N, C-alpha and C positions, 0 to 999 in steps of 0.2 A: 205388643211385646215389651218387656221391661228393658230399660236402657242398660248397656254394659257399664259396670262400675269397676274402675281399675284402682287398686290400692298401690300407692307409691310410698316406699320406705326410703326416705332420704338417707344418704350415706353419712355416717358419723365418723369424724376423724379419730384415729386411735389415741387413747390417753397417753400422756407422757409416762416415761419410765418411773417406776416407784409408786404408781397409783395402786391402791389395794383393790381386791376383787369386790369389796363392798361398794367402793366408789364406782366401779364399773357397772355394778347392778343398778345403782341409783341413776347413773347416766343413761343406761338402757331403758329404764322405766320412765325416764322423763321425756323420751321421744314420743311424739304424737303421730298417729296415722292420718294422712291427708288424702281425701278422696277426690278424684278427678272425673267429672262427668264425661260421657262419651260425646261424639259429634252430634250436634243438634240437627235434626232432620236428616234426610237421605232418600234416595230413589229406589232402594232395594225392594221395598214392599209396595212401591207404587203400582207395578203391574197387577197386583192382586186386588186393587181397588175395584169397586163396581164399574161396569162398562159405561153406564150412562154418565157417571162422574168424569171418567177419563175423556169421553167424547166431548163433554161440555168444556173441560179444561183445554183440550187440544184444539177445539174450534176457535179459541181466542188467541192461539199462538201464531206467530209468523212462520211461514214455510221454512225459513232458515232454522228456527228452533225445532221444528219437527224433524228436520234432517239430523240435527245434533242429537235429539233423543233416540232416533233410529240407530245411531252409531254408538250408543252408550252400552247396551247389553242385548243379548239375544231375544228375550221376551218382547222388548220394545220393537226390535227389528221385525220379528215375525208379525207383530200386530200391525205396525205402520206400513209394512210392505205388502200386506194382504189386500188384493184387489176387492175381495168380497166385503171386507169389514171397514176399509179405510178410504175408499174412493171419495165418499161424501165428506169425510174429514179433511182430506187434502183440498177439496174444492172450497170448503168453508174457510180453511186457512188462507187459500189463495185470494179470497175476496177481501181479506184484511190488507192486501197490498193495493194501493190506489193506482189505477191505470194499467195494471198488468193484464195483457190479453189472455183470453181463455187458452186452455191447454190444447195444443194442436193434435189432430188425430193420429199422427205418426209417433207421438211420445206419450208415455204414461205420466201420471201426475207427479210421482216422486222424481222421475227423470227430468221432467220439466222444471221442478223446483231446484233440483241439483244443478241444472244448466244455468238457471237465472240467478241463484244465490250462493252457490258453493264456489269459492275463489281458488279452485285447484285445477291444474292442468289434467285433462282427461287422458293424456298419454303417459305422463310421468309423475303425476301427483305433486308437481311443483306448485308452491303456494303463491298467493298474491297475483293471480293471472286474471286480467280484466278484458282480455280479447276474446269475445264471444263470436263464433261464426254460426249465426242462427239457422242458416239454411242447412248446415251439416249437423246441428244439434250438439256442438262440442265447444270446449274451451281448449285452446292449444297455446303453449309457449312458443317462442320463436324456433327453438330447437325441434320441437315436435311438428311444427308446420313443415319443416323441410324433410323430417324423417317419415312422416305419415302422409305426405302428399306426393304427387307425381306430376311430371311435365306433360306438355301437350302431345308429344310424339307417342306416348303410351295410350293416350285417349284415341289417337287415330287408328289404333290396331283393330278396333271393332267397327271402323267406318264401313269397310266393305262387307262386313258380316250382316249388317242390318238389312241391306237390299230393299229398303223402303224408300220409295221415291219422295224427294223433297225433305228428307230428314237428315240433319247433320248431327255429328256426335255431341256437340255442345248443347243441343236441344234436349238431350237426355240427362244432362248434368244440372244440378241445382245452381251451382255458382262456382266461381274460381276466385283465388286470392292472388294479390301481387306480392312478390318476394324480391329482395335485392339480388341482382345478378352477379356474375363473377367479375365483370368490369365495373369500375367505379361509376356510380350514378345510374347504372342500368337496372331495369326491372323485368321480371318475366312472370308468366301466369302459372299458378299451381292449381291442381285439382285433387279432390279427396281420393286417396288410393282405395279405401274401402268401397266407395261409391263406384269407382271405375271397375273394380273386381266384380262387384255385384252385377253390373250391367253386362260385363263380358260373360259371366256365368249364365245369365239369362239368355243372352243372344246365342251362345253356344248350344244351350239346351233347346232352343226353338229354331235352330238353323234349318231343320228339315220341315218345319211347320210354318209356312209363310203366313197363314191366317192367324195363327197364334202369335207370331212375331208382330204382325200389324196391331193386334189387340194389345200386346204388351207395350208397344211404343205409344199407343194412344193413351193407355192407362198411366204410363210413366209421365207423359206430358201433362196430363191432368193433375197428377200428384205433385209435380214440380210447380205448377201454377199455384196450387194451394199452399205449398211450403213457402214459396217466395212472397205471397201476399201476407202470410202470418209472420215471416221473418221481417218484412218491412214494418209491421206493427210493433214487433218486439224491439227493433232497432230504434224506432221513434220513442218508445217507452224508455229505453236505456238512455237515450240522449236527454230526455226530460229528467230522468233520475240523476244524471250527472250534473245537469244545470241546477236542479233543486239542491243537490248536495253542495255545490259551489256557493249557492245563495245562503244555505244554512251555515257553512263555514265562515262566510263573510259576516253574517249576523253575529256569530260567536266571537269573531275577532273584534267587531265593533263593541260588543258587550264587554269584552276583556279590556279594550282600550278605555272605555268609559269608566270601568272600575279602577283602572290604573290612574286615570286623571283625577277621579274623586279622591283616591288615597293620597296622591301627591298634593292635592290641595289641602287635605287634612294635615299633612306633614309639613306645611309651610311653603308650598310652591309659589304662592303669591309674593313672598318676600324676595325671591330670587328671579322671578319671571322676567322682569324688564331687562336685567343685565344679561340673563341667559338668552333671551330672544334676540337681543342686539348681537351677541356673539354668533348665534346660529344664522342670523340674517347675513352677517359678514361672510360666514363660511359658505352659505348658499350662493351669495353673489360671486364669490371666488370660483366656486364649482361651475356655475353657469358660464362664467367668463372663460374658464379653461375649456369647457366643452365647445363653446362657440369658436375659440381659437383653433382647436383641433379640427373642427368641421371645416373651417375656412382653409386650413392647410391642405386638407384632403381635396377641396374644390380647386385650389390652385395647382395641385399636382395633376388633376384631370385637365385643367386648362393648359398646363405645360405640355401634355401629350398632344393636344390639338395643335399648338404652335410648332412643336418639334416635327410633327408630321408634315406641316406646311413647309418648313425649312428643309426637310429631307429631300424634297423634290422641287427643283433640281438639286444636285449635290452641292456640298458646301464649297464656297469660293471666297475670294478676297472681298467681293461686294457684300456677301452675306455677313461678314464680320462688322460691317458698317450699319447693320440693321438692328432694331431694338430687340431686347431680350424678352423673356416671358413676363418678368415683373414690370418692364417698361410699358407693355401693352395692358397688363392687368390693372394698373392704376388709372387707366383712361376711364372717364366717366361712364361711357356706354358699356364697357366691359365690366366695370365694377358693379354696375346695376344688376348684371346677371349673376355675379358671384356673391355679392354681399346681400343676399336675400334672406328672409327669415329661415330659421333652422328647420321648420316643418315643411319647407318646399324642397323637393328633391332636385339636385343638380347632377346630371350624368353626362357622359360623353355625347349622348344623343342630343341633349339640350344645348350643349356647347358647340356642336358641329356646325350650326349655321354661322358662327363667328368666322369660320375658315374663309368664307367668301368675302368677309369684310377686312381681312388682314392686310391685303395690298393697300387699301385706303388708309388704314390706321398706321401702317409703316411709313407711308409717304407723309402723312401729317406729322408724325413724330420727327422725321428728318427735317421737315420744314420748320417746326418749332425750335429744334436745336440750332439750325442754321440762323434763324432770326435772333435767338438768344446770344449766340457768339458774335453776330454782326453788331448787336446793340452794345456788347461789351467793348468791342473795338471802337465803336462810334463815340462812346462816352469818354474814351481816352484820347482819341485822335481829333474829335470834333469835325470829322470829314463829312461833308454833305453828300458825297457819293457813296452812301451806305450800301448800295446794291452791289458794289464791286470791292468792298473792303476785304472780303475773304480771299480775293485774288491777289492782293498786294503781297510783295515779297517780304514785307516786315511782319505780316500777320501770323504771329506765333502765340500759342497758349501754353503757359507754364503750369505744370501740375504742382499743387501745394504739397502733395504727399511725397512723391518721388523726385521732384525738382527737374524732371525732364520737360523739354519743350516739344510741342507738336503743332502741325499744320492741320487745316481742315481739308479733306474729311477724315484724315488719319486719326484725328483726335477722338472720333466716335468709337474707334476700336480699342482705346486705352482702357486698361482694367482697373486702375485706381478708383475711378468714380463708382464702379460696381462693387468694389471690396471695401469701400469706406464705411465705417461703423455708423449706424444710424444714431440720431440724437436721442432716441428712446431706447430704453434698456429691455432686456429679455422679460423682466417681471414688472415693468412699469405699467400700472393700470391706467395711467393718463392717456396713453396711446390707445387708439381704437383697436378692436380685435382684428380688423382687416390689416392694419399696419403691422401688428405683431406677427400675423401669419406671413405677410410679405417678408418680414425681417428674418423669420426662423424656418422658412420652408425649404432651405437648401439651395434655392436659386440665387444668382447674383443680385445685388441691390439695384434699384432703378438708377439709370444713368443720371448724374447730377452735374450741372454746369458750375455749381458753386465750388467745385474742387479746383477750378482753374483761375488763373490770373494772367493779365497781360502787361503788368507794369514793367518788370525787368525784361521780359521777352521783347517788347517793342523797343525798348531803349537799346538793347544789345544788337538786335537785328538792324535797326536804323544805322548804327555805327558801321556795320559791315557793308550795307548798301552804299553809304556815302564813300567809304574807302574804295569801292568799286567804281565810283564816279557816277552814280545814279541818284535820282531824286527819290527818297523814301516814300513820299506822298503819292507817287505815280508809278514807280517801277513795279511790275507784276512778276509773279513767279515764272510765268512762261517766258518773259523777256530775259530773265536772269538765267534760266535753264538753256535758252537758245544761245546765249553768249558763251556758255560752257567755260566759265571762269574757274580757275583753280587758285587757291590761296596757300601760301606756305607759312606755317606757324613756326616761329623761331624756337619754340620749346619742344617741337616734335620733329621727327626725322622723315615724315611722310606727308605728301600733299593732302589737302582737305578740300572738299567742295564747299560751296557757299553756305550750306545749311547744316553741316555736320556738327559744329561745336558752337552753337549760338550762345550758350552760357559763358563761353570764354571770350565774348566780344570785346571786353575791355582790354584784353591783351592783344586781340587782333587789330586794335587801333594802332598798334605799333608794328604793323606788318612791314616786313623788310623787303618783300619781293612779291610781285604779282605776275602771274604767268597767264598767257592766253593759249 
């Protein structure tokens, strides 16, 4: 047939006022007619082509293409949906798909192709649906799964109708699917409503024919066996198809990356590579360090849960205030070895729970180390050879460098300044290890530090007080002074003081005017 030829006369703007009719005629005669050819090609006459040519063309098409052709016009649909003329055509097209199982006996070739390749929901025609239920021969979106499926209690309705010994309702159903329940995280089983109705109808029809019912149940079980075997093959083919698609996409991504790299090299990438790589390496190192820090913070929080659970039983008392905190125990070598492990090793409450049995030993060791450190501090100042009883002396006070208050042992362990003292490494200081950074920024108090205390002024002032009371500072113990129950009157204050209330004012107490017993 000759192609359609359309003549298009472009519009000519009207001439300005004053132009004569002769000029109009010249302008009209100067316009040329331009012809536009019709659309090249078309499928309108394709159904009229010889049948052998059509069969040869269609046999090389993908089943998805045959489905598209069947939906273009009525002649194609009549031809491709005819069982007599197109069965061999669909089979030939199906062989073009590698690994696709043969068409099952319960589906026609077009229905099988539609199930495998048409991405539309069979319930509402929603597109881009990849959830195929092969046993049911359908694709359903999430909405249609709930709308066109039923729960187990509806399946049980035909349980008593079968009256066939040893047969359960689920044996007559191809499969069930899991769907989210009403409660968060719960799941429940759904079954195909059409299948349930079909079985109910057959059971009702054969309710008076026991032999026919037995035959139906047996045929149904055999049919389900065939369907399940074929569905397993189809599911395996679909999984291989998805994996193959992922491999293909990865290959395409690599090809694009190689093309980008080649183009960057052509555009001068080698000139800026060294500087840019250095910048990116610095950025990468910073990112990895931040990720490591956040991971250690999370691990320390888990360890804090273990320690707090241990301290929660028995209840909190004055003695528990003298025990180490979470960070005091976390910096111990055996604990740090469990927390500061590589990032790919999982650290959970279960892996940290064995430390709970070790906490009493760790707490006792921490208290011993603190006691030895405080004793050494006093020994360096006093030069006393009886270091084992230095902490019991009445003059043994430790002055906080931060708040200037003086404390005795063991009350010094409960003082908060050593735990709130700012660490020597800053929040963003990359010199400190990631573990130290996590200790500093995880919200727990700092590890208790003896460096916050000094004994210089405290020993001097307390020695003056003990001498005023007529005792030897090198030998008088706190228990002796408490047993004496001495009260001092400070001339600048109107109320009596016990021996250790105002140690920092000892220089004025040297001028005590009165001592009472």
